[in-house]
N, C-alpha and C positions, 0 to 999 in steps of 0.2 A: 145483847146488843150493847156495845159500848156507847158512851156519850157522844163520841165523835161520829160513829156510824149513825146514830139517831139524827144528828144534825145534817149529815150528808143525805139521808133519806128524805128529810123534811125539805131540804134545799132542792133535791131533785124533783120532788112533787110540785113545789112552787114553780120550778123551771118548766115542768111539763104543762102545768096549767097556763103559764104565761106564753108559752110557745104554741099552745093549741094543739098539742099532740093528741092523736085519736086514743080512745079509751083503752084498748087492748095493748097497744105499744106502751102507754104511760103505766099501765097496771104491771106489766112484766118488768119494766125498768125499776119501778119503785119496789115491788116485791123482791127483785134480785139484789137490791142494795141491802134489803132487811134480812137477807139470809145469814145464818151463822158463819163465824170464822172457819175457814177450811181446816180440816184436821191435818193437812200436810204441814201447817205451821208447826205443829209439835215435831213432826218428823224432820223437817228442815232445821229446827232449832237443836235437836239432838245431833244431827249431822254436823252442823257448822258452828255451834256454840256450845262446847262441852260443859260449861259451868252449870251446876245443879240449879241454881236460882233462876237462870233463864229457861231451863228446861221445865221447871215447875210452873213458872209464869206463863209459858206458852200452853202448857197442858191445861192449866186453869182457865185461861182465856178461851180455848176451844170448848171446854165443858161448860162454862158459864154462858157463853153466847148460844150454845146449842139448847141449853135449858131454857134460857130466856126467850129464845125464838118461838117456843111453844106459845108464848103469850103475845109477842110482839108482831109475828107474821099475821095472825087473825086480826089483831088490832089495825094494822096497815090495810089489810083487805077491807075492813069495815070502813075506814077512812076513804080509801079509793072508791068503795061503793057509794059514798056520799058525793065525792067529787066527780065521779064518772058513773052516773046511774045507768 
């Protein structure tokens, strides 16, 4: 999860709490923003930006966000469990 995604997820959680969204809807929205970067990012980069640096950066982003999501998604689920018991 990148730094910007973490801020988006935090802002969305705050918005859900302020708007008074029901628990299930808020949990789905927040967890959805915490998901890893789509693997199609790498495929689109290969197709539309042939530079090796861009391709490596896209692949690294997908790999890193997928690995980190193994920790961040359960963390967000725990936070949501506190906010929406």
